[in-house]
FIPA-917398 format. One line per field, with one value per residue (C-alpha): y negated, x, z; residue in three letters; residue number from 1. Coordinates in steps of 0.2 Angstrom, whole numbers. Layout:
py	[Y_...]
px	[X_...]
pz	[Z_...]
code	[ALA_...]
pos	[NUM_...]
This chain:
py	[0_-12_-17_-23_-37_-34_-46_-41_-27_-21_-7_6_24_40_44_27_10_2_-13_-27_-30_-39_-30_-40_-35_-40_-50_-38_-37_-18_-9_3_18_22_39_38_56_63_73_88_90_104_98_80_86_97_85_71_82_86_70_64_77_73_55_58_67_54_40_31_12_14_25_16_19_26_17_27_38_40_44_35_41_55_45_45_30_29_14_8_-6_-20_-23_-38_-30_-15_-12_-13_-31_-35_-27_-39_-53_-47_-40_-38_-29_-35_-40_-26_-29_-28_-12_-5_-11_-5_13_14_12_23_37_34_37_53_59_59_68_81_83_89_99_86_83_68_73_56_44_28_9_8_19_9_-6_-23_-32_-47_-47_-35_-20_-5_6_22_25_36_54_61_73_77_94_103_115_133_143_159_153_164_155_144_124_115_111_96_83_66_53_59_46_52_69_82_94_108_101_97_115_120_129_132_137_119_110_93_90_83_68_66_65_52_41_42_37_22_16_15_5_-7_-10_-16_-17_-3_14_27_41_34_49_48_66_81_87_70_67_82_76_59_66_78_63_53_67_83_98_111_124_142_146_131_134_152_145_132_146_157_143_144_124_123_139_134_117_114_99_87_85_72_63_48_52_38_42_33_26_17_10_3_-4_-20_-17_-3_-2_13_21_16_25_42_41_41_53_66_62_66_83_94_110_106_118_106_89_79_81_67_69_69_54_44_48_43_28_20_14_11_-7_-7_10_11_22_39_35_53_61_48_54_72_68_58_71_85_74_72_92_95_83_91_108_101_96_114_121_109_112_131_130_119_132_145_137_133_153_158_147_153_172_167_159_176_187_177_177_196_198_187_197_213_207_206_225_228_232_245_252_254_262_276_280_299_300_312_297_288_304_301_293_284_276_275_264_253_252_248_233_228_230_225_208_205_210_200_184_187_190_173_163_170_169_151_146_155_145_129_135_142_126_116_129_128_109_109_123_114_97_106_118_104_95_110_120_106_102_116_127_113_104_120_124_106_106_87_91_86_92_73_67_61_67_57_54_61_58_46]
px	[0_15_13_-6_-12_-29_-42_-58_-70_-81_-90_-90_-97_-95_-79_-71_-70_-67_-55_-53_-34_-22_-8_8_19_7_-7_-19_-36_-40_-52_-44_-54_-46_-52_-54_-50_-32_-28_-24_-43_-45_-62_-56_-41_-51_-64_-50_-40_-55_-61_-44_-43_-60_-56_-39_-48_-61_-55_-69_-73_-89_-81_-71_-53_-40_-26_-16_-18_-6_-6_2_3_-9_-22_-28_-31_-37_-34_-47_-50_-59_-78_-86_-103_-116_-133_-141_-135_-142_-159_-159_-158_-171_-185_-197_-185_-174_-177_-181_-165_-154_-163_-159_-141_-137_-145_-135_-119_-124_-128_-111_-102_-113_-111_-91_-93_-104_-93_-80_-92_-91_-108_-108_-122_-125_-130_-139_-138_-124_-114_-116_-105_-108_-93_-92_-102_-114_-102_-108_-95_-99_-91_-89_-86_-85_-100_-94_-90_-82_-97_-91_-87_-97_-115_-118_-108_-117_-117_-120_-138_-138_-131_-138_-148_-166_-175_-164_-164_-171_-186_-172_-162_-176_-180_-162_-160_-140_-139_-143_-133_-132_-150_-148_-139_-152_-166_-157_-154_-174_-176_-163_-172_-189_-182_-174_-190_-201_-188_-196_-189_-199_-199_-198_-201_-199_-194_-189_-207_-214_-202_-209_-226_-223_-214_-229_-241_-234_-225_-237_-236_-221_-217_-223_-204_-203_-219_-213_-197_-207_-217_-201_-192_-192_-190_-206_-216_-233_-234_-247_-246_-261_-273_-268_-285_-278_-262_-252_-244_-229_-240_-251_-235_-225_-239_-234_-216_-209_-210_-216_-198_-193_-206_-205_-186_-191_-202_-190_-178_-191_-196_-200_-192_-174_-172_-183_-176_-167_-147_-135_-130_-149_-151_-138_-145_-163_-172_-174_-155_-156_-154_-138_-130_-113_-112_-104_-103_-108_-94_-82_-87_-84_-67_-61_-67_-58_-41_-45_-46_-30_-20_-29_-24_-5_-4_-11_4_15_10_12_30_35_28_36_53_52_47_62_74_68_70_88_92_86_97_112_109_108_124_133_127_133_150_151_151_167_177_164_164_183_182_169_181_185_198_214_226_218_218_238_237_254_247_230_237_249_236_222_231_235_218_209_218_215_197_195_203_191_175_179_183_167_156_162_157_141_136_140_131_117_115_114_101_91_90_86_73_65_64_56_45_39_33_28_20_6_6_10_-5_-16_-10_-10_-27_-33_-23_-17_2_15_31_36_28_39_37_22_14_-2_-2_6]
pz	[0_1_-18_-14_-5_3_-2_6_8_-7_2_15_16_24_15_19_13_-4_-4_-16_-18_-29_-36_-30_-46_-60_-51_-57_-46_-40_-30_-19_-11_5_14_33_35_35_19_31_31_18_13_10_1_-10_-15_-19_-29_-39_-42_-47_-60_-68_-67_-76_-88_-93_-104_-111_-109_-100_-86_-72_-74_-61_-61_-48_-34_-19_0_14_33_29_22_3_-9_-25_-36_-49_-61_-52_-58_-51_-45_-48_-55_-37_-36_-53_-48_-32_-42_-54_-43_-58_-69_-84_-101_-113_-124_-108_-102_-118_-118_-101_-105_-121_-111_-98_-111_-120_-103_-99_-117_-116_-98_-106_-119_-107_-98_-82_-74_-62_-52_-44_-55_-46_-48_-33_-45_-60_-61_-72_-78_-90_-104_-97_-99_-89_-80_-73_-57_-41_-46_-29_-33_-51_-55_-71_-75_-73_-89_-82_-80_-66_-54_-43_-39_-24_-23_-11_-22_-30_-20_-18_-28_-44_-40_-54_-49_-51_-39_-26_-28_-23_-38_-40_-59_-65_-78_-88_-86_-69_-76_-90_-77_-67_-83_-85_-67_-69_-85_-76_-62_-74_-83_-68_-55_-44_-40_-52_-39_-22_-11_8_9_-3_-2_-5_-20_-28_-25_-32_-48_-51_-48_-64_-75_-71_-63_-59_-73_-68_-64_-53_-43_-40_-34_-22_-14_-11_-3_16_18_9_18_21_11_-1_-12_-11_-25_-38_-41_-51_-60_-64_-80_-88_-102_-88_-78_-91_-103_-111_-104_-115_-134_-141_-145_-128_-120_-131_-125_-107_-108_-116_-102_-89_-94_-79_-88_-89_-104_-113_-107_-120_-119_-121_-140_-145_-135_-142_-158_-153_-163_-148_-151_-170_-170_-157_-161_-169_-184_-181_-162_-158_-169_-161_-144_-148_-156_-140_-129_-139_-139_-119_-118_-127_-116_-101_-107_-109_-91_-85_-96_-88_-71_-74_-81_-66_-53_-64_-63_-44_-42_-53_-43_-27_-35_-40_-22_-13_-25_-22_-3_-3_-13_-1_14_7_5_24_24_14_29_36_20_21_38_32_17_19_5_8_7_21_32_33_50_47_32_39_54_42_29_41_48_31_24_40_40_21_22_38_30_15_25_35_20_11_26_28_10_12_28_19_3_13_23_7_0_15_15_-3_-1_14_6_-11_-1_9_-6_-15_-3_-1_-19_-32_-27_-28_-42_-53_-48_-51_-68_-65_-58_-70_-60_-60_-44_-30_-11_-5_-21_-25_-45_-56]
code	[MET_ASN_LYS_TYR_GLU_VAL_LEU_GLY_VAL_VAL_GLY_GLU_GLY_ALA_TYR_GLY_VAL_VAL_LEU_LYS_CYS_ARG_ASN_LYS_GLU_ASN_GLY_GLU_ILE_VAL_ALA_ILE_LYS_LYS_PHE_LYS_ASP_SER_ASP_GLU_ASP_GLU_THR_VAL_ARG_LYS_THR_THR_LEU_ARG_GLU_VAL_LYS_ILE_LEU_ARG_LEU_LEU_LYS_GLN_GLU_ASN_ILE_VAL_GLN_LEU_ARG_GLU_ALA_PHE_ARG_ARG_LYS_GLN_LYS_LEU_TYR_LEU_VAL_PHE_GLU_TYR_VAL_GLU_ARG_ASN_LEU_LEU_GLU_VAL_LEU_GLU_GLU_LYS_PRO_ASP_GLY_LEU_GLU_PRO_ASP_LEU_VAL_LYS_TYR_PHE_ILE_TYR_GLN_LEU_ILE_LEU_ALA_ILE_CYS_TYR_CYS_HIS_ALA_LEU_GLU_VAL_ILE_HIS_ARG_ASP_ILE_LYS_PRO_GLU_ASN_LEU_LEU_ILE_GLY_LYS_ASN_ASP_ILE_LEU_LYS_LEU_CYS_ASP_PHE_GLY_PHE_ALA_ARG_ILE_LEU_PRO_GLN_LYS_SER_SER_GLN_ASN_LEU_THR_ASP_TYR_VAL_ALA_THR_ARG_TRP_TYR_ARG_SER_PRO_GLU_LEU_LEU_LEU_GLN_GLN_THR_ASP_TYR_GLY_LYS_GLY_VAL_ASP_MET_TRP_ALA_ILE_GLY_CYS_ILE_MET_GLY_GLU_LEU_THR_ASP_GLY_GLN_PRO_LEU_PHE_PRO_GLY_GLU_SER_GLU_ILE_ASP_GLN_LEU_TYR_VAL_ILE_GLN_LYS_ILE_ILE_GLY_PRO_LEU_THR_GLN_GLU_GLN_HIS_GLU_LEU_PHE_LEU_LYS_ASN_PRO_ARG_PHE_LEU_GLY_THR_LYS_PHE_PRO_GLU_VAL_ASN_LYS_PRO_GLU_THR_LEU_GLU_LYS_ARG_TYR_ILE_GLY_LYS_LEU_SER_LYS_ASN_ALA_LEU_LEU_PHE_MET_LYS_LYS_LEU_LEU_VAL_MET_ASP_PRO_ALA_LYS_ARG_MET_ASP_SER_LEU_THR_ALA_ILE_SER_HIS_PRO_TYR_PHE_ASP_ASP_ILE_ARG_GLU_ASP_GLY_ILE_ALA_GLU_LYS_ILE_ILE_GLN_LEU_ALA_ASN_VAL_ALA_ASN_ILE_LYS_SER_GLN_GLN_ARG_VAL_LEU_SER_ALA_LYS_GLN_GLN_ALA_SER_LYS_TYR_ASN_ASN_GLN_ASN_SER_ALA_ASN_ILE_ALA_GLN_GLN_GLN_GLN_GLN_SER_GLN_GLN_GLY_SER_THR_TYR_GLN_ASP_PHE_GLN_ASN_ASP_LYS_SER_PRO_MET_LEU_ASN_ASN_LYS_LYS_PHE_HIS_ASN_LYS_GLY_LYS_LYS_LEU_VAL_GLN_GLY_GLN_VAL_GLN_ARG_TYR_TYR_GLN_GLN_GLY_GLN_GLN_GLY_TYR_ASP_VAL_GLN_GLN_GLU_GLU_GLN_ASN_SER_ARG_ALA_ASN_SER_ARG_GLN_LYS_PHE_TYR_LYS_GLY_ASN_VAL_ASN_ASN_TYR_GLN_LYS_SER_ASN_HIS_TYR_GLN_GLY_ASP_ASP_GLU_PRO_GLY_GLN_LEU_VAL_ASN]
pos	[1_2_3_4_5_6_7_8_9_10_11_12_13_14_15_16_17_18_19_20_21_22_23_24_25_26_27_28_29_30_31_32_33_34_35_36_37_38_39_40_41_42_43_44_45_46_47_48_49_50_51_52_53_54_55_56_57_58_59_60_61_62_63_64_65_66_67_68_69_70_71_72_73_74_75_76_77_78_79_80_81_82_83_84_85_86_87_88_89_90_91_92_93_94_95_96_97_98_99_100_101_102_103_104_105_106_107_108_109_110_111_112_113_114_115_116_117_118_119_120_121_122_123_124_125_126_127_128_129_130_131_132_133_134_135_136_137_138_139_140_141_142_143_144_145_146_147_148_149_150_151_152_153_154_155_156_157_158_159_160_161_162_163_164_165_166_167_168_169_170_171_172_173_174_175_176_177_178_179_180_181_182_183_184_185_186_187_188_189_190_191_192_193_194_195_196_197_198_199_200_201_202_203_204_205_206_207_208_209_210_211_212_213_214_215_216_217_218_219_220_221_222_223_224_225_226_227_228_229_230_231_232_233_234_235_236_237_238_239_240_241_242_243_244_245_246_247_248_249_250_251_252_253_254_255_256_257_258_259_260_261_262_263_264_265_266_267_268_269_270_271_272_273_274_275_276_277_278_279_280_281_282_283_284_285_286_287_288_289_290_291_292_293_294_295_296_297_298_299_300_301_302_303_304_305_306_307_308_309_310_311_312_313_314_315_316_317_318_319_320_321_322_323_324_325_326_327_328_329_330_331_332_333_334_335_336_337_338_339_340_341_342_343_344_345_346_347_348_349_350_351_352_353_354_355_356_357_358_359_360_361_362_363_364_365_366_367_368_369_370_371_372_373_374_375_376_377_378_379_380_381_382_383_384_385_386_387_388_389_390_391_392_393_394_395_396_397_398_399_400_401_402_403_404_405_406_407_408_409_410_411_412_413_414_415_416_417_418_419_420_421_422_423_424_425_426_427_428]
């Protein structure tokens, strides 16, 4: 933290605090996320390394950029580009909602960010106004990837069910399904779009069961599969939804506020069945964005994602090579120590020699003194050299092991160790 001057506190959370700082070397204003728990906490360490890994993978203009990450005094720090305010602050200034064109522009940028994430199999899982930063010229940037996850290659692998803030949580998350996917982000975008339109949360449930009721009141009933999951869930045992006498549809709520294309777009995001929900590539190509969409943008995003994926694979390979190099060096050191240790047994081998020449007592006594002296001198010299070398090796090994022990496995698993980090540094 020596190269940063703290200017103030941006925000606080359960994880720690976000500071507004100035880089003393180049004058850049940055936001530094300081974790309150020690990096010795395995949960904090695992979560942070995963967040850093994902952030290093995501290089797109609508995603907040990680400048660096480091640890000092057993505390972890993430340094980000600084963006002036978030979407929640914008909504507080506009309690009746934003102009339709600005709503479209913000949603378009959010879709671009999520489209890029999804192309790299990353789901954010916590899209909400607080995590959408708004900079100069109304440039939107998605931030806070603490809940983000790279989707497992095996579809049978379960994910955490308790993610996302309740008002933006999809039906499958509310029902505690663990085989969800990218659809959870698309649902949240639909919720954001509704809130931007009239300034009010679309589904302001007071509890999980109330959240499900509010959703059904506007969107319609759960699917058959979802209803069965609801009945089997111990959390909802004995619970029955009240009758919806006067359903409030999206058409009724946003009449005169959303164009036909805008309403169709939102409805495709807010589909109960995640398998039928619009995906990000389809969303970016929707007629709703015809007047602002850049030509070939979907293809460009996929191309950028492919490049990022290649770089990520290269980092993985580099990490494996460094780990292999370290393991090979350790093996060589062990072999050398064993060889030198065996040299100390030379005199004992001589004593055990039963050859006829050594059975001659006179020769044996004379030879014994001669050889004993030579062997002893050789052994002492060898032992001294070995002790010095061993001390140097132990010093180097302890230093390397101290660094690698806490990092090699984690870096290799998290795919972002490149082998050139200095002790005390998390990533470059």
